[in-house]
VONUBA-848899 format. One record per residue (C-alpha): x, y, z; residue number from 0. Coordinates in nm, 2 decimals. Example, Ala and Ser with C-alpha at 12.3 -4.5 7.8 and 13.67 -1.06 7.14 Angstrom:
(r (1.23 -0.45 0.78) 0)
(r (1.37 -0.11 0.71) 1)
//
This chain:
(r (0.99 -0.51 -1.71) 0)
(r (0.73 -0.23 -1.76) 1)
(r (0.69 -0.09 -2.11) 2)
(r (0.54 0.25 -1.99) 3)
(r (0.55 0.46 -1.68) 4)
(r (0.20 0.39 -1.56) 5)
(r (0.31 0.01 -1.55) 6)
(r (0.61 0.12 -1.36) 7)
(r (0.38 0.30 -1.10) 8)
(r (0.16 -0.02 -1.08) 9)
(r (0.48 -0.24 -1.02) 10)
(r (0.60 -0.02 -0.74) 11)
(r (0.25 0.00 -0.57) 12)
(r (0.23 -0.39 -0.58) 13)
(r (0.59 -0.42 -0.45) 14)
(r (0.62 -0.15 -0.20) 15)
(r (0.24 -0.10 -0.12) 16)
(r (0.26 0.02 0.25) 17)
(r (0.60 0.19 0.24) 18)
(r (0.59 0.58 0.23) 19)
(r (0.63 0.72 -0.13) 20)
(r (0.60 1.09 -0.08) 21)
(r (0.62 1.29 0.23) 22)
(r (0.49 1.65 0.26) 23)
(r (0.43 1.88 0.54) 24)
(r (0.09 1.97 0.68) 25)
(r (0.01 2.32 0.82) 26)
(r (0.22 2.26 1.14) 27)
(r (0.52 2.18 0.92) 28)
(r (0.51 1.81 1.02) 29)
(r (0.58 1.56 0.76) 30)
(r (0.31 1.33 0.68) 31)
(r (0.37 1.02 0.45) 32)
(r (0.15 0.88 0.16) 33)
(r (0.21 0.52 0.07) 34)
(r (0.30 0.38 -0.28) 35)
(r (-0.05 0.20 -0.27) 36)
(r (-0.23 0.53 -0.18) 37)
(r (-0.06 0.74 -0.45) 38)
(r (-0.14 0.49 -0.72) 39)
(r (-0.49 0.44 -0.61) 40)
(r (-0.57 0.81 -0.60) 41)
(r (-0.38 0.86 -0.94) 42)
(r (-0.59 0.60 -1.11) 43)
(r (-0.93 0.74 -0.96) 44)
(r (-0.82 1.08 -1.10) 45)
(r (-0.73 0.93 -1.42) 46)
(r (-1.07 0.76 -1.45) 47)
(r (-1.26 1.10 -1.39) 48)
(r (-1.03 1.27 -1.64) 49)
(r (-1.14 1.02 -1.91) 50)
(r (-1.49 1.06 -1.81) 51)
(r (-1.42 1.44 -1.86) 52)
(r (-1.31 1.37 -2.21) 53)
(r (-0.93 1.36 -2.19) 54)
(r (-0.81 1.17 -2.49) 55)
(r (-0.51 0.94 -2.52) 56)
(r (-0.21 1.14 -2.66) 57)
(r (-0.35 1.48 -2.61) 58)
(r (-0.15 1.75 -2.42) 59)
(r (-0.26 1.85 -2.07) 60)
(r (-0.11 2.15 -1.90) 61)
(r (0.03 2.14 -1.55) 62)
(r (0.11 2.47 -1.39) 63)
(r (0.23 2.40 -1.04) 64)
(r (0.55 2.35 -0.82) 65)
(r (0.66 2.08 -0.59) 66)
(r (0.37 1.92 -0.39) 67)
(r (0.19 1.59 -0.34) 68)
(r (-0.10 1.69 -0.57) 69)
(r (0.16 1.74 -0.86) 70)
(r (0.26 1.38 -0.86) 71)
(r (-0.09 1.26 -0.82) 72)
(r (-0.18 1.48 -1.11) 73)
(r (0.11 1.35 -1.31) 74)
(r (0.02 0.99 -1.23) 75)
(r (-0.35 1.07 -1.36) 76)
(r (-0.25 1.22 -1.68) 77)
(r (-0.01 0.96 -1.77) 78)
(r (-0.26 0.68 -1.69) 79)
(r (-0.51 0.83 -1.93) 80)
(r (-0.24 0.78 -2.21) 81)
(r (-0.21 1.17 -2.24) 82)
(r (0.09 1.38 -2.23) 83)
(r (0.16 1.64 -1.95) 84)
(r (0.30 1.98 -2.03) 85)
(r (0.44 2.09 -1.69) 86)
(r (0.56 2.44 -1.60) 87)
(r (0.62 2.61 -1.26) 88)
(r (0.42 2.90 -1.11) 89)
(r (0.70 3.15 -1.20) 90)
(r (0.58 3.12 -1.55) 91)
(r (0.56 3.45 -1.72) 92)
(r (0.25 3.60 -1.91) 93)
(r (0.42 3.56 -2.24) 94)
(r (0.51 3.19 -2.17) 95)
(r (0.14 3.11 -2.06) 96)
(r (0.02 3.24 -2.39) 97)
(r (0.29 3.09 -2.60) 98)
(r (0.31 2.75 -2.45) 99)
(r (-0.06 2.69 -2.39) 100)
(r (-0.15 2.78 -2.75) 101)
(r (0.15 2.60 -2.90) 102)
(r (0.07 2.27 -2.73) 103)
(r (-0.32 2.32 -2.77) 104)
(r (-0.39 2.21 -2.42) 105)
(r (-0.76 2.21 -2.35) 106)
(r (-0.72 2.10 -1.99) 107)
(r (-0.51 2.30 -1.75) 108)
(r (-0.42 2.21 -1.40) 109)
(r (-0.34 2.52 -1.17) 110)
(r (-0.17 2.50 -0.83) 111)
(r (-0.35 2.77 -0.62) 112)
(r (-0.55 3.10 -0.65) 113)
(r (-0.24 3.31 -0.73) 114)
(r (-0.16 3.10 -1.03) 115)
(r (-0.53 3.10 -1.14) 116)
(r (-0.52 3.47 -1.13) 117)
(r (-0.22 3.48 -1.36) 118)
(r (-0.38 3.23 -1.59) 119)
(r (-0.71 3.42 -1.60) 120)
(r (-0.52 3.75 -1.68) 121)
(r (-0.42 3.58 -2.01) 122)
(r (-0.71 3.38 -2.08) 123)
(r (-0.86 3.60 -2.36) 124)
(r (-0.55 3.53 -2.56) 125)
(r (-0.58 3.15 -2.51) 126)
(r (-0.73 2.96 -2.80) 127)
(r (-0.78 2.60 -2.66) 128)
(r (-0.78 2.61 -2.29) 129)
(r (-1.14 2.54 -2.18) 130)
(r (-1.12 2.33 -1.85) 131)
(r (-0.94 2.45 -1.54) 132)
(r (-0.85 2.22 -1.25) 133)
(r (-0.76 2.36 -0.91) 134)
(r (-0.52 2.16 -0.70) 135)
(r (-0.53 2.37 -0.38) 136)
(r (-0.80 2.23 -0.14) 137)
(r (-0.83 2.58 0.04) 138)
(r (-0.92 2.77 -0.29) 139)
(r (-1.27 2.91 -0.30) 140)
(r (-1.22 2.99 -0.67) 141)
(r (-1.54 2.97 -0.90) 142)
(r (-1.56 2.84 -1.25) 143)
(r (-1.31 2.58 -1.21) 144)
(r (-1.31 2.20 -1.12) 145)
(r (-1.16 2.10 -0.79) 146)
(r (-0.89 1.82 -0.78) 147)
(r (-1.06 1.64 -0.49) 148)
(r (-1.40 1.65 -0.65) 149)
(r (-1.26 1.48 -0.95) 150)
(r (-1.08 1.22 -0.73) 151)
(r (-1.41 1.15 -0.55) 152)
(r (-1.58 1.13 -0.89) 153)
(r (-1.32 0.88 -1.02) 154)
(r (-1.36 0.68 -0.70) 155)
(r (-1.73 0.66 -0.76) 156)
(r (-1.69 0.55 -1.13) 157)
(r (-1.45 0.28 -1.03) 158)
(r (-1.68 0.14 -0.75) 159)
(r (-1.93 0.09 -1.02) 160)
(r (-1.70 -0.12 -1.21) 161)
(r (-1.53 0.14 -1.46) 162)
(r (-1.18 0.04 -1.57) 163)
(r (-1.11 0.26 -1.85) 164)
(r (-0.79 0.38 -1.71) 165)
(r (-0.64 0.03 -1.72) 166)
(r (-0.74 0.01 -2.09) 167)
(r (-0.57 0.32 -2.16) 168)
(r (-0.25 0.21 -1.98) 169)
(r (-0.24 -0.12 -2.19) 170)
(r (-0.26 0.10 -2.52) 171)
(r (0.04 0.32 -2.43) 172)
(r (0.34 0.23 -2.64) 173)
(r (0.71 0.29 -2.55) 174)
(r (0.76 0.55 -2.82) 175)
(r (0.44 0.74 -2.70) 176)
(r (0.51 1.07 -2.54) 177)
(r (0.47 1.11 -2.15) 178)
(r (0.57 1.47 -2.13) 179)
(r (0.66 1.78 -2.33) 180)
(r (0.88 2.01 -2.16) 181)
(r (0.93 2.36 -2.29) 182)
(r (1.28 2.46 -2.22) 183)
(r (1.35 2.81 -2.06) 184)
(r (1.64 2.85 -2.29) 185)
(r (1.89 3.14 -2.30) 186)
(r (1.79 3.23 -2.66) 187)
(r (1.47 3.27 -2.85) 188)
(r (1.11 3.13 -2.77) 189)
(r (1.07 2.80 -2.57) 190)
(r (1.10 2.47 -2.75) 191)
(r (0.87 2.19 -2.67) 192)
(r (1.10 1.89 -2.60) 193)
(r (0.91 1.57 -2.68) 194)
(r (1.02 1.29 -2.44) 195)
(r (0.90 0.93 -2.46) 196)
(r (0.81 0.66 -2.20) 197)
(r (1.10 0.48 -2.33) 198)
(r (1.33 0.77 -2.26) 199)
(r (1.24 0.79 -1.89) 200)
(r (1.23 0.41 -1.85) 201)
(r (1.60 0.39 -1.98) 202)
(r (1.71 0.66 -1.72) 203)
(r (1.53 0.49 -1.43) 204)
(r (1.67 0.13 -1.55) 205)
(r (2.02 0.25 -1.61) 206)
(r (2.08 0.48 -1.32) 207)
(r (1.93 0.25 -1.06) 208)
(r (2.09 -0.08 -1.18) 209)
(r (2.43 0.03 -1.31) 210)
(r (2.53 0.37 -1.20) 211)
(r (2.40 0.47 -0.85) 212)
(r (2.28 0.21 -0.60) 213)
(r (1.96 0.36 -0.47) 214)
(r (1.78 0.13 -0.25) 215)
(r (1.43 0.12 -0.10) 216)
(r (1.54 0.23 0.25) 217)
(r (1.68 0.56 0.10) 218)
(r (1.52 0.90 0.17) 219)
(r (1.52 1.15 -0.11) 220)
(r (1.50 1.53 -0.05) 221)
(r (1.32 1.71 -0.33) 222)
(r (1.40 2.09 -0.37) 223)
(r (1.44 2.16 -0.73) 224)
(r (1.15 2.25 -0.96) 225)
(r (0.95 1.94 -1.03) 226)
(r (0.84 2.05 -1.39) 227)
(r (1.21 2.02 -1.47) 228)
(r (1.32 1.68 -1.60) 229)
(r (1.62 1.67 -1.37) 230)
(r (1.40 1.68 -1.06) 231)
(r (1.15 1.45 -1.22) 232)
(r (1.39 1.18 -1.31) 233)
(r (1.48 1.17 -0.94) 234)
(r (1.11 1.13 -0.83) 235)
(r (1.06 0.84 -1.10) 236)
(r (1.40 0.69 -0.96) 237)
(r (1.25 0.70 -0.62) 238)
(r (0.94 0.53 -0.73) 239)
(r (1.12 0.27 -0.91) 240)
(r (1.35 0.20 -0.61) 241)
(r (1.07 0.21 -0.35) 242)
(r (1.22 0.49 -0.15) 243)
(r (1.05 0.79 0.00) 244)
(r (1.06 1.15 -0.15) 245)
(r (1.05 1.43 0.11) 246)
(r (0.93 1.78 -0.02) 247)
(r (1.11 2.09 0.10) 248)
(r (1.20 2.44 -0.02) 249)
(r (1.49 2.68 0.02) 250)
(r (1.35 2.86 0.31) 251)
(r (1.30 2.55 0.52) 252)
(r (1.59 2.34 0.37) 253)
(r (1.81 2.35 0.70) 254)
(r (1.52 2.24 0.93) 255)
(r (1.39 1.98 0.69) 256)
(r (1.73 1.81 0.63) 257)
(r (1.74 1.75 1.02) 258)
(r (1.37 1.61 0.99) 259)
(r (1.41 1.40 0.69) 260)
(r (1.77 1.29 0.73) 261)
(r (1.79 1.25 0.36) 262)
(r (2.05 0.99 0.20) 263)
(r (2.03 1.14 -0.15) 264)
(r (1.92 1.46 -0.32) 265)
(r (1.92 1.62 -0.67) 266)
(r (2.06 1.98 -0.65) 267)
(r (2.17 2.27 -0.87) 268)
(r (2.52 2.41 -0.81) 269)
(r (2.37 2.74 -0.68) 270)
(r (2.26 2.55 -0.37) 271)
(r (2.60 2.43 -0.29) 272)
(r (2.76 2.76 -0.36) 273)
(r (2.50 2.93 -0.13) 274)
(r (2.59 2.68 0.15) 275)
(r (2.97 2.71 0.10) 276)
(r (2.94 3.09 0.10) 277)
(r (2.72 3.06 0.43) 278)
(r (2.99 2.84 0.59) 279)
(r (3.28 3.07 0.51) 280)
(r (3.10 3.38 0.60) 281)
(r (3.02 3.23 0.95) 282)
(r (3.38 3.10 0.98) 283)
(r (3.53 3.44 0.89) 284)
(r (3.31 3.64 1.12) 285)
(r (3.47 3.67 1.46) 286)
(r (3.13 3.76 1.61) 287)
(r (2.98 3.42 1.50) 288)
(r (3.31 3.20 1.54) 289)
(r (3.58 3.24 1.79) 290)
(r (3.93 3.23 1.69) 291)
(r (3.99 2.88 1.83) 292)
(r (3.71 2.74 1.62) 293)
(r (3.84 2.92 1.31) 294)
(r (4.18 2.77 1.37) 295)
(r (4.03 2.41 1.42) 296)
(r (3.82 2.44 1.10) 297)
(r (4.12 2.56 0.90) 298)
(r (4.34 2.28 1.03) 299)
(r (4.07 2.01 0.98) 300)
(r (4.01 2.12 0.64) 301)
(r (4.39 2.13 0.55) 302)
(r (4.44 1.77 0.68) 303)
(r (4.12 1.65 0.49) 304)
(r (4.21 1.83 0.16) 305)
(r (4.56 1.66 0.16) 306)
(r (4.44 1.32 0.28) 307)
(r (4.17 1.32 0.00) 308)
(r (4.41 1.45 -0.26) 309)
(r (4.65 1.15 -0.19) 310)
(r (4.37 0.89 -0.17) 311)
(r (4.22 1.02 -0.51) 312)
(r (4.56 0.99 -0.67) 313)
(r (4.64 0.64 -0.53) 314)
(r (4.29 0.51 -0.63) 315)
(r (4.30 0.65 -0.98) 316)
(r (4.03 0.92 -0.92) 317)
(r (4.24 1.23 -0.96) 318)
(r (4.15 1.39 -1.30) 319)
(r (4.42 1.34 -1.57) 320)
(r (4.36 1.58 -1.87) 321)
(r (4.70 1.52 -2.04) 322)
(r (4.80 1.15 -1.99) 323)
(r (5.06 1.14 -1.71) 324)
(r (5.41 1.01 -1.75) 325)
(r (5.42 0.65 -1.58) 326)
(r (5.75 0.73 -1.42) 327)
(r (5.63 1.07 -1.27) 328)
(r (5.32 0.88 -1.16) 329)
(r (5.52 0.62 -0.99) 330)
(r (5.72 0.88 -0.79) 331)
(r (5.41 1.09 -0.71) 332)
(r (5.24 0.75 -0.58) 333)
(r (5.52 0.69 -0.35) 334)
(r (5.51 1.04 -0.22) 335)
(r (5.14 1.02 -0.16) 336)
(r (5.15 0.68 -0.01) 337)
(r (5.42 0.80 0.24) 338)
(r (5.23 1.11 0.31) 339)
(r (4.93 0.90 0.42) 340)
(r (5.11 0.77 0.73) 341)
(r (5.09 1.10 0.92) 342)
(r (4.79 1.23 0.74) 343)
(r (4.54 0.93 0.80) 344)
(r (4.53 0.96 1.19) 345)
(r (4.52 1.35 1.19) 346)
(r (4.24 1.35 0.93) 347)
(r (4.04 1.11 1.14) 348)
(r (4.08 1.30 1.45) 349)
(r (4.00 1.64 1.30) 350)
(r (3.72 1.49 1.09) 351)
(r (3.55 1.36 1.42) 352)
(r (3.60 1.69 1.61) 353)
(r (3.51 1.94 1.34) 354)
(r (3.40 1.83 0.99) 355)
(r (3.14 1.56 1.12) 356)
(r (2.96 1.85 1.28) 357)
(r (2.93 2.02 0.93) 358)
(r (2.79 1.69 0.79) 359)
(r (2.54 1.69 1.07) 360)
(r (2.38 2.00 0.92) 361)
(r (2.26 1.79 0.64) 362)
(r (2.08 1.53 0.85) 363)
(r (2.38 1.32 0.91) 364)
(r (2.29 1.06 0.67) 365)
(r (2.35 1.21 0.33) 366)
(r (2.54 0.97 0.11) 367)
(r (2.56 1.19 -0.19) 368)
(r (2.40 1.48 -0.37) 369)
(r (2.38 1.46 -0.76) 370)
(r (2.44 1.81 -0.88) 371)
(r (2.32 1.91 -1.23) 372)
(r (2.16 2.17 -1.45) 373)
(r (2.49 2.37 -1.47) 374)
(r (2.87 2.36 -1.39) 375)
(r (2.97 2.33 -1.02) 376)
(r (3.25 2.56 -0.93) 377)
(r (3.58 2.39 -0.88) 378)
(r (3.65 2.53 -0.53) 379)
(r (3.30 2.44 -0.43) 380)
(r (3.31 2.10 -0.57) 381)
(r (3.65 2.03 -0.39) 382)
(r (3.54 2.17 -0.06) 383)
(r (3.23 1.94 -0.02) 384)
(r (3.39 1.62 -0.15) 385)
(r (3.70 1.70 0.08) 386)
(r (3.47 1.73 0.39) 387)
(r (3.29 1.41 0.35) 388)
(r (2.98 1.51 0.14) 389)
(r (3.00 1.33 -0.19) 390)
(r (2.87 1.56 -0.47) 391)
(r (2.82 1.34 -0.78) 392)
(r (2.81 1.60 -1.05) 393)
(r (2.62 1.50 -1.35) 394)
(r (2.57 1.63 -1.72) 395)
(r (2.25 1.63 -1.93) 396)
(r (1.98 1.83 -2.10) 397)
(r (1.62 1.83 -2.12) 398)
(r (1.66 1.69 -2.46) 399)
(r (1.82 1.38 -2.33) 400)
(r (1.57 1.29 -2.04) 401)
(r (1.82 1.44 -1.90) 402)
(r (2.13 1.22 -1.79) 403)
(r (2.40 1.19 -2.04) 404)
(r (2.67 1.11 -1.78) 405)
(r (2.72 1.12 -1.40) 406)
(r (2.98 1.07 -1.15) 407)
(r (2.94 0.74 -0.96) 408)
(r (3.09 0.63 -0.62) 409)
(r (3.33 0.41 -0.83) 410)
(r (3.42 0.69 -1.08) 411)
(r (3.40 1.00 -0.86) 412)
(r (3.64 1.20 -1.05) 413)
(r (3.65 1.59 -0.97) 414)
(r (3.69 1.78 -1.28) 415)
(r (3.46 1.56 -1.46) 416)
(r (3.10 1.48 -1.50) 417)
(r (3.14 1.11 -1.48) 418)
(r (3.08 0.81 -1.70) 419)
(r (2.83 0.81 -1.96) 420)
(r (2.50 0.61 -1.91) 421)
(r (2.45 0.26 -2.02) 422)
(r (2.33 0.18 -2.37) 423)
(r (2.47 0.52 -2.49) 424)
(r (2.76 0.64 -2.70) 425)
(r (2.93 0.98 -2.70) 426)
(r (3.15 1.13 -2.98) 427)
(r (3.37 1.44 -2.95) 428)
(r (3.37 1.62 -3.29) 429)
(r (3.56 1.91 -3.43) 430)
(r (3.40 2.22 -3.61) 431)
(r (3.41 2.03 -3.93) 432)
(r (3.23 1.73 -3.79) 433)
(r (3.53 1.51 -3.78) 434)
(r (3.52 1.25 -3.49) 435)
(r (3.81 1.32 -3.25) 436)
(r (3.70 1.07 -2.98) 437)
(r (3.44 0.80 -2.96) 438)
(r (3.35 0.61 -2.64) 439)
(r (3.07 0.37 -2.54) 440)
(r (2.92 0.33 -2.20) 441)
(r (3.16 0.05 -2.11) 442)
(r (3.44 0.33 -2.14) 443)
(r (3.57 0.15 -2.44) 444)
(r (3.76 0.38 -2.68) 445)
(r (3.60 0.29 -3.02) 446)
(r (3.80 0.54 -3.21) 447)
(r (4.02 0.86 -3.19) 448)
(r (4.22 0.97 -2.89) 449)
(r (4.15 1.09 -2.54) 450)
(r (4.21 1.43 -2.44) 451)
(r (4.06 1.60 -2.75) 452)
(r (3.84 1.90 -2.71) 453)
(r (3.53 1.94 -2.93) 454)
(r (3.15 1.95 -2.95) 455)
(r (2.97 1.66 -2.76) 456)
(r (2.75 1.43 -2.97) 457)
(r (2.53 1.17 -2.80) 458)
(r (2.34 0.86 -2.94) 459)
(r (2.13 0.65 -2.70) 460)
(r (1.78 0.56 -2.58) 461)
(r (1.74 0.87 -2.37) 462)
(r (1.73 1.11 -2.67) 463)
(r (1.42 1.30 -2.74) 464)
(r (1.16 1.24 -3.01) 465)
(r (1.22 1.60 -3.13) 466)
(r (1.09 1.94 -3.09) 467)
(r (0.70 1.99 -3.10) 468)
(r (0.58 2.14 -3.45) 469)
(r (0.95 2.24 -3.51) 470)
(r (1.11 1.98 -3.76) 471)
(r (1.37 2.24 -3.87) 472)
(r (1.53 2.30 -3.54) 473)
(r (1.50 1.92 -3.47) 474)
(r (1.68 1.85 -3.79) 475)
(r (1.96 2.08 -3.68) 476)
(r (2.04 1.89 -3.37) 477)
(r (1.95 1.53 -3.45) 478)
(r (2.12 1.38 -3.74) 479)
(r (2.15 1.00 -3.81) 480)
(r (2.05 0.93 -3.45) 481)
(r (2.33 1.16 -3.31) 482)
(r (2.22 1.46 -3.07) 483)
(r (2.44 1.77 -3.11) 484)
(r (2.44 1.89 -2.75) 485)
(r (2.60 2.22 -2.83) 486)
(r (2.84 2.17 -2.54) 487)
(r (3.21 2.16 -2.56) 488)
(r (3.40 1.88 -2.39) 489)
(r (3.65 1.61 -2.38) 490)
(r (3.72 1.26 -2.25) 491)
(r (4.01 1.28 -2.00) 492)
(r (4.26 1.01 -1.94) 493)
(r (4.03 0.87 -1.66) 494)
(r (3.78 0.81 -1.94) 495)
(r (3.53 1.02 -1.77) 496)
(r (3.36 1.32 -1.96) 497)
(r (3.48 1.68 -1.88) 498)
(r (3.28 1.99 -1.99) 499)
(r (3.48 2.29 -2.10) 500)
(r (3.23 2.53 -2.22) 501)
(r (2.93 2.59 -2.43) 502)
(r (2.94 2.64 -2.79) 503)
(r (2.70 2.92 -2.81) 504)
(r (2.85 3.08 -2.51) 505)
(r (3.17 3.11 -2.67) 506)
(r (3.31 3.47 -2.70) 507)
(r (3.49 3.54 -3.03) 508)
(r (3.72 3.86 -2.99) 509)
(r (3.82 4.08 -3.27) 510)
(r (4.16 3.90 -3.29) 511)
(r (3.99 3.58 -3.35) 512)
(r (4.04 3.42 -3.02) 513)
(r (3.77 3.20 -2.90) 514)
(r (3.70 3.24 -2.52) 515)
(r (3.49 3.03 -2.29) 516)
(r (3.35 3.26 -2.04) 517)
(r (3.25 3.00 -1.77) 518)
(r (3.59 2.93 -1.61) 519)
(r (3.66 3.29 -1.59) 520)
(r (3.32 3.36 -1.43) 521)
(r (3.39 3.07 -1.18) 522)
(r (3.72 3.22 -1.10) 523)
(r (3.60 3.56 -1.05) 524)
(r (3.32 3.43 -0.82) 525)
(r (3.56 3.31 -0.58) 526)
(r (3.59 3.68 -0.46) 527)
(r (3.37 3.72 -0.14) 528)
(r (3.28 4.06 -0.28) 529)
(r (3.15 3.92 -0.61) 530)
(r (2.80 3.76 -0.59) 531)
(r (2.73 3.72 -0.97) 532)
(r (2.93 3.80 -1.28) 533)
(r (2.90 3.76 -1.66) 534)
(r (3.18 3.81 -1.90) 535)
(r (3.13 3.99 -2.22) 536)
(r (3.34 4.09 -2.52) 537)
(r (3.19 3.94 -2.84) 538)
(r (3.35 4.13 -3.12) 539)
(r (3.57 4.34 -2.89) 540)
(r (3.95 4.36 -2.87) 541)
(r (3.92 4.23 -2.50) 542)
(r (3.71 4.08 -2.25) 543)
(r (3.50 4.27 -2.01) 544)
(r (3.24 4.19 -1.72) 545)
(r (2.92 4.28 -1.57) 546)
(r (2.94 4.24 -1.20) 547)
(r (2.68 4.22 -0.91) 548)
(r (2.87 4.28 -0.58) 549)
(r (2.80 4.11 -0.26) 550)
(r (2.67 4.43 -0.11) 551)
(r (2.67 4.31 0.24) 552)
(r (3.05 4.23 0.22) 553)
(r (3.11 4.54 0.01) 554)
(r (2.95 4.76 0.28) 555)
(r (3.17 4.63 0.55) 556)
(r (3.48 4.70 0.33) 557)
(r (3.35 5.04 0.24) 558)
(r (3.31 5.15 0.61) 559)
(r (3.66 5.01 0.68) 560)
(r (3.81 5.22 0.41) 561)
(r (3.63 5.56 0.50) 562)
(r (3.33 5.54 0.26) 563)
(r (3.03 5.68 0.46) 564)
(r (2.75 5.62 0.20) 565)
(r (2.71 5.24 0.16) 566)
(r (2.38 5.25 -0.04) 567)
(r (2.43 5.01 -0.33) 568)
(r (2.35 5.27 -0.59) 569)
(r (2.63 5.49 -0.45) 570)
(r (2.89 5.21 -0.40) 571)
(r (2.87 5.09 -0.78) 572)
(r (2.99 5.44 -0.90) 573)
(r (3.23 5.52 -0.61) 574)
(r (3.59 5.54 -0.76) 575)
(r (3.74 5.38 -0.46) 576)
(r (3.51 5.08 -0.50) 577)
(r (3.58 5.06 -0.87) 578)
(r (3.97 5.07 -0.80) 579)
(r (3.91 4.79 -0.54) 580)
(r (3.72 4.57 -0.79) 581)
(r (3.99 4.63 -1.05) 582)
(r (4.24 4.49 -0.82) 583)
(r (4.02 4.20 -0.72) 584)
(r (3.97 4.10 -1.10) 585)
(r (4.35 4.13 -1.15) 586)
(r (4.43 3.91 -0.84) 587)
(r (4.20 3.63 -0.96) 588)
(r (4.22 3.66 -1.34) 589)
(r (4.58 3.65 -1.45) 590)
(r (4.86 3.43 -1.61) 591)
(r (4.95 3.28 -1.26) 592)
(r (4.60 3.16 -1.22) 593)
(r (4.61 3.00 -1.55) 594)
(r (4.45 3.26 -1.79) 595)
(r (4.61 3.38 -2.12) 596)
(r (4.64 3.73 -2.19) 597)
(r (4.34 3.75 -2.41) 598)
(r (4.15 3.56 -2.13) 599)
(r (4.19 3.85 -1.88) 600)
(r (3.91 4.09 -1.80) 601)
(r (3.99 4.46 -1.82) 602)
(r (3.67 4.69 -1.86) 603)
(r (3.39 4.61 -1.62) 604)
(r (3.09 4.77 -1.45) 605)
(r (2.90 4.71 -1.14) 606)
(r (2.52 4.70 -1.11) 607)
(r (2.28 4.69 -0.82) 608)
(r (2.01 4.44 -0.95) 609)
(r (2.11 4.08 -0.90) 610)
(r (2.04 3.85 -1.19) 611)
(r (1.71 3.66 -1.10) 612)
(r (1.51 3.36 -1.21) 613)
(r (1.22 3.46 -1.45) 614)
(r (1.43 3.76 -1.57) 615)
(r (1.80 3.72 -1.63) 616)
(r (1.83 3.35 -1.51) 617)
(r (1.66 3.05 -1.63) 618)
(r (1.49 2.80 -1.37) 619)
(r (1.82 2.63 -1.31) 620)
(r (2.02 2.95 -1.26) 621)
(r (2.17 2.97 -1.61) 622)
(r (2.23 3.31 -1.74) 623)
(r (2.03 3.43 -2.04) 624)
(r (2.34 3.59 -2.19) 625)
(r (2.14 3.75 -2.48) 626)
(r (1.90 3.90 -2.26) 627)
(r (2.16 4.06 -2.02) 628)
(r (2.36 4.17 -2.31) 629)
(r (2.06 4.36 -2.45) 630)
(r (1.95 4.49 -2.11) 631)
(r (2.30 4.67 -2.04) 632)
(r (2.38 4.74 -2.40) 633)
(r (2.43 5.10 -2.32) 634)
(r (2.67 5.05 -2.04) 635)
(r (2.86 4.79 -2.24) 636)
(r (2.90 5.03 -2.53) 637)
(r (3.02 5.30 -2.28) 638)
(r (3.29 5.09 -2.11) 639)
(r (3.44 4.97 -2.43) 640)
(r (3.42 5.33 -2.57) 641)
(r (3.61 5.45 -2.26) 642)
(r (3.86 5.16 -2.29) 643)
(r (3.99 5.27 -2.64) 644)
//
């Protein structure tokens, strides 16, 4: 068993040598593979050159690039020198460049291409430590930098002369040495450097592969999430450990690349599935794109699939239970579902073959599952894909936990939950005073407390970070006696899987003292085809409000049909007819009949034209920076609450 990541890389190179490891596109957009042996050999050659360049064990090396083969080669090399990589995507802001590179004291910085170099050079005068720049892109003509390919050639030459300094460094890497330091985007404050150890990531690869998700060497992974983020990165390491191929893609080419790669697994963010879901329903609802007979067939197929899957989930114990169902009621429900399967099964089979299988073909036709993480998946989106035969294994974690705390497995695919906790881990649900309400281990054994109790999630396990870099005060706040305070609110349901109900710091406290979790309300309002994005507000107010980004394409169609001639976004957001329409949309979705208490209902709101975007209002995993949005629209927020008095 490997004791550090470079040893894992070497084992995979020896075991899967000639198999494709990473597959990227050439200029003609044709996929070209690189084998496990080739990646390892190139990585160790680059490591040899970096050591010759002066890179020391345990020093920090910055890596400013997005998903590409050169990223993983650079990652291999940095880790083989015993150093720590500090990765970030090319969407890094100027202030982040200055803060992160100075804070981590990186002397060596890898940059992806000329555009990233230009951004780096603009801030170079403020950088105290960065001395050596390494350019990844072969086509770059930049001067004053080292070229990645030249360093690989240099390392190859050194090794041909007998140098084996990289192997010596690998032998000296201890399990509790850092392999990476990831600066969280965060929704508040300056980024924090999360220190992750080799042992953290080895726990993730070991536990997920062997005990949670059965990933085999014949699988094909599709890589679309930012590689610098630990969620995508754990999947690339899982692929290395399992001996399966990783295909690189992007949002623009996703549909075509799914057909080419025919992936069996992929890591994804909720936003991807929401986008696909909206795309399907937009096409189905448009008479110009979908004839009436096809719309009827789709609705019929989904009706049978939904009810068939609902029955099978209940009968197999995979329907989420939040309250502990009465055994007698469960018996009668079971009989009802069993009887209903008699007509449902053949009808579902026929319509699945005719209609739903065609939708699955769009993913390449071989997708076993997508693991969704980095945020909550909306319930209707989650239900839709699982019902049409695309397994969505929603997981839960954070950068500080390397990242997986829990994930749905094929055995425990319980919608309304984020699955079972990882092996060797324990989770406690605690109240505001720190009292343990529920304590479960990774075998789903209830150690103490009761199921169904809501509180703050605390984790103890091998995946927990070493701490925040140069920040012992903040580390001490979240790490106490080996337990990580996640800041998330959740519960263990009666299926003994974990359900997330909110974020402690997202909680809105109204003037009346009511605590409100905004995410479920936002998820519900987002079901409207006319609402693209929404953020619920109301801290220290009498009632909840909302900032809404309309879907202007859908809204323009509605406006024309309702006699509004000027459909420019800046005109629509202030139009009285439009505002009245949105008021009705909100009331239709956010009311007592849809499960919301009176104080959980949105009243004042305003519409904006600018969507929430990554690098501004959103983090890289599409989480809203609530404090930033609130500050940005402070004047409008004050205005709607003043007029609401």
